[in-house]
Structure formats: C-alpha cells, structure tokens
DSSP file (Angstrom, degrees, kcal/mol; ACC not computed):
  #  RESIDUE AA STRUCTURE BP1 BP2  ACC     N-H-->O    O-->H-N    N-H-->O    O-->H-N    TCO  KAPPA ALPHA  PHI   PSI    X-CA   Y-CA   Z-CA
    1    1 A X              0   0    0      0, 0.0     2,-0.3     0, 0.0     0, 0.0   0.000 360.0 360.0 360.0 136.5 -128.6   37.7  151.0
    2    2 A X        +     0   0    0      2,-0.0     2,-0.3     0, 0.0    16,-0.1  -0.786 360.0 169.6-111.5 152.8 -129.9   41.3  151.1
    3    3 A X        -     0   0    0     -2,-0.3     2,-0.4    14,-0.1    14,-0.1  -0.890  25.7-118.8-145.6 177.9 -130.1   43.9  148.4
    4    4 A X        -     0   0    0     -2,-0.3    12,-1.0    12,-0.2     2,-0.6  -0.933  17.1-124.9-122.5 145.5 -131.7   47.3  147.8
    5    5 A X  E     -A   15   0A   0     -2,-0.4     2,-0.4    10,-0.2    10,-0.2  -0.810  32.1-151.3 -86.5 123.8 -134.3   48.6  145.4
    6    6 A X  E     -A   14   0A   0      8,-3.0     8,-2.2    -2,-0.6     2,-0.3  -0.791  12.8-120.7 -98.9 137.3 -132.7   51.6  143.6
    7    7 A X  E     -A   13   0A   0     -2,-0.4     6,-0.2     6,-0.2     2,-0.2  -0.594  25.1-151.7 -79.0 133.9 -134.9   54.4  142.3
    8    8 A X    >   -     0   0    0      4,-3.0     3,-1.8    -2,-0.3    -1,-0.0  -0.580  30.0-103.5 -95.6 164.4 -134.6   55.1  138.6
    9    9 A X  T 3  S+     0   0    0      1,-0.3    -1,-0.1    -2,-0.2    -2,-0.0   0.818 120.0  55.7 -57.2 -33.5 -135.2   58.5  136.9
   10   10 A X  T 3  S-     0   0    0      1,-0.1    -1,-0.3     2,-0.0     3,-0.1   0.427 121.5-104.4 -84.9   4.2 -138.7   57.4  135.6
   11   11 A X  S <  S+     0   0    0     -3,-1.8    -2,-0.1     1,-0.3    -1,-0.1   0.285  85.8 116.4  93.8  -9.1 -139.8   56.6  139.2
   12   12 A X        -     0   0    0     -5,-0.1    -4,-3.0     1,-0.1    -1,-0.3  -0.269  60.8-118.1 -81.3 175.5 -139.5   52.8  138.8
   13   13 A X  E     -A    7   0A   0     -6,-0.2     2,-0.4    -3,-0.1    -6,-0.2  -0.841  14.5-154.4-118.3 153.9 -137.1   50.6  140.8
   14   14 A X  E     -A    6   0A   0     -8,-2.2    -8,-3.0    -2,-0.3     2,-0.5  -0.996   9.6-146.0-129.4 132.3 -134.2   48.4  139.9
   15   15 A X  E     -A    5   0A   0     -2,-0.4     2,-0.6   -10,-0.2   -10,-0.2  -0.834  13.9-142.2 -96.0 129.3 -133.0   45.4  142.0
   16   16 A X        -     0   0    0    -12,-1.0     2,-0.6    -2,-0.5   -12,-0.2  -0.830   9.6-150.9 -93.8 122.6 -129.3   44.8  142.0
   17   17 A X        -     0   0    0     -2,-0.6     5,-0.1   -14,-0.1   -14,-0.1  -0.832  26.0-114.8 -91.5 121.8 -128.4   41.1  141.9
   18   18 A X    >>  -     0   0    0     -2,-0.6     4,-2.0     1,-0.1     3,-0.5  -0.198  19.5-120.2 -57.2 146.2 -125.0   40.5  143.6
   19   19 A X  H 3> S+     0   0    0      1,-0.2     4,-2.9     2,-0.2     5,-0.2   0.867 112.1  57.5 -53.8 -42.5 -122.2   39.2  141.3
   20   20 A X  H 3> S+     0   0    0      1,-0.2     4,-2.3     2,-0.2    -1,-0.2   0.880 107.7  46.6 -59.6 -40.6 -121.8   36.0  143.4
   21   21 A X  H <> S+     0   0    0     -3,-0.5     4,-1.7     2,-0.2    -1,-0.2   0.886 110.6  52.3 -72.7 -36.8 -125.5   35.1  143.0
   22   22 A X  H  <>S+     0   0    0     -4,-2.0     5,-2.8     1,-0.2     4,-0.4   0.939 112.7  46.2 -61.1 -45.1 -125.3   35.7  139.2
   23   23 A X  H ><5S+     0   0    0     -4,-2.9     3,-1.1     1,-0.2    -2,-0.2   0.930 111.5  49.5 -62.9 -45.5 -122.3   33.4  139.0
   24   24 A X  H 3<5S+     0   0    0     -4,-2.3    -1,-0.2     1,-0.3    -2,-0.2   0.767 116.9  42.7 -70.4 -21.9 -123.9   30.7  141.1
   25   25 A X  T 3<5S-     0   0    0     -4,-1.7    -1,-0.3    -5,-0.1    -2,-0.2   0.373 110.3-122.0-100.9   4.3 -127.1   30.7  139.0
   26   26 A X  T < 5 +     0   0    0     -3,-1.1     2,-0.3    -4,-0.4    -3,-0.2   0.896  60.4 150.3  58.3  41.8 -125.2   31.0  135.7
   27   27 A X      < -     0   0    0     -5,-2.8     2,-0.3    -6,-0.2    -1,-0.2  -0.770  27.4-165.0-104.7 151.6 -127.0   34.3  134.8
   28   28 A X    >   -     0   0    0     -2,-0.3     3,-2.1    -5,-0.0     2,-0.1  -0.865  38.6 -80.2-127.0 162.9 -125.6   37.2  132.7
   29   29 A X  T 3  S+     0   0    0     -2,-0.3     3,-0.1     1,-0.3     0, 0.0  -0.455 120.2  32.2 -58.6 131.2 -126.6   40.8  132.2
   30   30 A X  T 3  S+     0   0    0      1,-0.4    -1,-0.3    -2,-0.1     2,-0.0   0.196  86.3 129.9 100.4 -15.2 -129.5   40.7  129.7
   31   31 A X    <   -     0   0    0     -3,-2.1    -1,-0.4     1,-0.1     2,-0.3  -0.377  59.2-117.0 -67.9 152.2 -130.9   37.4  130.9
   32   32 A X        -     0   0    0     15,-0.4    15,-2.3    -3,-0.1     2,-0.4  -0.692  24.4-162.5 -91.8 144.6 -134.7   37.4  131.6
   33   33 A X  E     -B   46   0B   0     -2,-0.3     2,-0.4    13,-0.2    13,-0.2  -0.989  14.4-136.0-123.6 139.5 -136.2   36.8  135.0
   34   34 A X  E     -B   45   0B   0     11,-3.9    11,-2.8    -2,-0.4     2,-0.6  -0.763  17.3-144.7 -89.1 136.4 -139.8   35.8  135.7
   35   35 A X  E     -B   44   0B   0     -2,-0.4     2,-0.5     9,-0.2     9,-0.2  -0.915  16.8-172.6-104.0 121.3 -141.4   37.7  138.6
   36   36 A X  E     -B   43   0B   0      7,-2.8     7,-2.4    -2,-0.6     2,-0.4  -0.962  13.7-145.0-121.0 123.7 -143.8   35.7  140.7
   37   37 A X  E     +B   42   0B   0     -2,-0.5     5,-0.2     5,-0.2     2,-0.2  -0.735  24.4 175.6 -89.6 132.2 -145.9   37.3  143.4
   38   38 A X  E >   -B   41   0B   0      3,-3.3     3,-0.6    -2,-0.4     5,-0.0  -0.706  47.4 -99.0-123.1 174.7 -146.6   35.1  146.5
   39   39 A X  T 3  S+     0   0    0     -2,-0.2     3,-0.1     1,-0.2    -2,-0.0   0.740 124.5  44.9 -66.8 -21.7 -148.2   35.7  149.8
   40   40 A X  T 3  S-     0   0    0      1,-0.1     2,-0.3     0, 0.0    -1,-0.2   0.514 128.2 -77.9 -97.7  -7.4 -144.8   36.1  151.4
   41   41 A X  E <  S-B   38   0B   0     -3,-0.6    -3,-3.3     2,-0.0     2,-0.3  -0.955  70.3 -35.9 149.7-133.0 -143.3   38.4  148.8
   42   42 A X  E     -B   37   0B   0     -2,-0.3     2,-0.4    -5,-0.2    -5,-0.2  -0.913  35.4-150.0-129.7 158.3 -141.8   37.7  145.3
   43   43 A X  E     -B   36   0B   0     -7,-2.4    -7,-2.8    -2,-0.3     2,-0.6  -1.000   9.4-152.1-124.9 130.9 -139.8   35.0  143.7
   44   44 A X  E     -B   35   0B   0     -2,-0.4     2,-0.4    -9,-0.2    -9,-0.2  -0.914  19.2-178.3 -99.2 121.7 -137.4   35.8  140.9
   45   45 A X  E     -B   34   0B   0    -11,-2.8   -11,-3.9    -2,-0.6    -2,-0.0  -0.972  27.6-116.9-126.7 129.7 -137.0   32.8  138.6
   46   46 A X  E     -B   33   0B   0     -2,-0.4     2,-0.8   -13,-0.2   -13,-0.2  -0.307  20.4-135.3 -62.8 145.6 -134.6   32.7  135.5
   47   47 A X        -     0   0    0    -15,-2.3     2,-0.9     2,-0.0   -15,-0.4  -0.910  21.0-147.4-101.5 111.0 -136.4   32.2  132.2
   48   48 A X        +     0   0    0     -2,-0.8     2,-0.9     1,-0.1     3,-0.2  -0.698  21.9 178.6 -88.5 108.4 -134.3   29.6  130.4
   49   49 A X     >  +     0   0    0     -2,-0.9     4,-2.0     1,-0.2     3,-0.3  -0.675  10.8 174.7-103.1  75.7 -134.2   30.2  126.7
   50   50 A X  H  > S+     0   0    0     -2,-0.9     4,-2.9     1,-0.2     5,-0.2   0.807  70.0  56.4 -56.9 -37.4 -131.9   27.2  126.1
   51   51 A X  H  > S+     0   0    0      1,-0.2     4,-2.7     2,-0.2    -1,-0.2   0.955 110.6  43.2 -63.1 -50.2 -132.1   27.4  122.3
   52   52 A X  H  > S+     0   0    0     -3,-0.3     4,-2.2     1,-0.2    -1,-0.2   0.894 115.4  49.5 -60.4 -42.9 -130.9   31.0  122.2
   53   53 A X  H  X S+     0   0    0     -4,-2.0     4,-2.2     2,-0.2    -1,-0.2   0.894 113.0  47.2 -63.7 -42.5 -128.2   30.4  124.8
   54   54 A X  H  X S+     0   0    0     -4,-2.9     4,-2.6    -5,-0.2    -2,-0.2   0.900 111.8  50.0 -67.7 -40.6 -126.9   27.3  122.9
   55   55 A X  H  X S+     0   0    0     -4,-2.7     4,-2.4    -5,-0.2    -2,-0.2   0.904 110.6  50.3 -64.2 -40.4 -126.9   29.1  119.6
   56   56 A X  H  X S+     0   0    0     -4,-2.2     4,-2.1     2,-0.2    -2,-0.2   0.917 111.2  47.9 -60.5 -45.4 -124.9   32.0  121.2
   57   57 A X  H  X S+     0   0    0     -4,-2.2     4,-2.2     1,-0.2    -2,-0.2   0.884 111.0  51.8 -64.5 -37.9 -122.4   29.5  122.7
   58   58 A X  H  X S+     0   0    0     -4,-2.6     4,-2.5     1,-0.2    -2,-0.2   0.913 109.4  49.6 -65.9 -39.5 -122.1   27.8  119.3
   59   59 A X  H  X S+     0   0    0     -4,-2.4     4,-2.3     1,-0.2    -1,-0.2   0.896 108.9  52.3 -64.8 -38.4 -121.4   31.1  117.6
   60   60 A X  H  X S+     0   0    0     -4,-2.1     4,-2.3     2,-0.2    -1,-0.2   0.922 112.6  45.6 -60.7 -45.4 -118.7   31.9  120.2
   61   61 A X  H  X S+     0   0    0     -4,-2.2     4,-2.1     1,-0.2    -2,-0.2   0.889 112.7  49.7 -69.8 -37.9 -117.0   28.6  119.6
   62   62 A X  H  < S+     0   0    0     -4,-2.5    -1,-0.2     1,-0.2    -2,-0.2   0.865 112.5  47.7 -68.5 -33.4 -117.2   28.9  115.8
   63   63 A X  H >< S+     0   0    0     -4,-2.3     3,-0.8    -5,-0.2    -2,-0.2   0.891 113.6  47.1 -71.0 -40.0 -115.8   32.4  115.9
   64   64 A X  H 3< S+     0   0    0     -4,-2.3     3,-0.2     1,-0.2    -2,-0.2   0.867 125.0  30.7 -70.2 -35.3 -112.9   31.4  118.3
   65   65 A X  T 3X S+     0   0    0     -4,-2.1     4,-2.7    -5,-0.2     5,-0.3  -0.020  78.6 127.2-115.4  29.0 -112.0   28.3  116.2
   66   66 A X  H <> S+     0   0    0     -3,-0.8     4,-2.2     1,-0.2     5,-0.2   0.856  73.7  50.8 -57.2 -41.1 -113.0   29.5  112.7
   67   67 A X  H  > S+     0   0    0     -3,-0.2     4,-2.0     2,-0.2    -1,-0.2   0.939 112.8  43.8 -63.7 -48.6 -109.6   28.7  111.2
   68   68 A X  H  > S+     0   0    0      1,-0.2     4,-2.4     2,-0.2    -2,-0.2   0.896 113.8  51.9 -63.6 -41.7 -109.4   25.1  112.5
   69   69 A X  H  X S+     0   0    0     -4,-2.7     4,-1.5     1,-0.2    -1,-0.2   0.882 108.1  51.7 -65.9 -37.2 -113.1   24.5  111.6
   70   70 A X  H  < S+     0   0    0     -4,-2.2     4,-0.4    -5,-0.3    -1,-0.2   0.917 109.9  49.4 -66.2 -40.7 -112.5   25.7  108.0
   71   71 A X  H >< S+     0   0    0     -4,-2.0     3,-1.3     1,-0.2    -2,-0.2   0.925 110.6  49.9 -62.2 -42.4 -109.5   23.3  107.7
   72   72 A X  H 3< S+     0   0    0     -4,-2.4    -1,-0.2     1,-0.3    -2,-0.2   0.805 103.7  61.0 -67.9 -27.2 -111.6   20.4  109.0
   73   73 A X  T 3<        0   0    0     -4,-1.5    -1,-0.3     1,-0.3    -2,-0.2   0.602 360.0 360.0 -76.0 -11.1 -114.4   21.3  106.4
   74   74 A X    <         0   0    0     -3,-1.3    -1,-0.3    -4,-0.4    -2,-0.2   0.471 360.0 360.0 -85.9 360.0 -112.0   20.7  103.5
C-alpha cells in the first residue's frame, strides 16, 4: 500500500494512513504510533495503551446503558 508525505505549514510532513489500514489495525485518530528507523526505512508500530483504551470503552458502555445500570445497582 502506498501513501504520500504531505507538507504542513511549519515545514514538517504528515503521513496519511488509509482508512482500510486504520480499520484493519483497529486504530483511531489520536492513537499513538512508535516510529522505528531501520536500515531499509521506517516501521510504524501502534503504541497500545490498553488501560486507557479499556477505560474509554467502559465509559462509553456506562454512558450508553446508564439507566439500566442504575436500576441494577438498586
């Protein structure tokens, strides 16, 4: 899969990761990637912060089912 480095206003570059790849790797906007330089180029590796991701998922579930959870707590 190919992509392009896009120039930003400050002179740095941004790599666009295709949606299909984000989906297949279970990545979202805002996730962190580790950049590893090798003799052949670079490797982008997801930084898995499982605790934060799990807490975010738990908050989403609690928000979605707050009424039912409140009834169960009684």
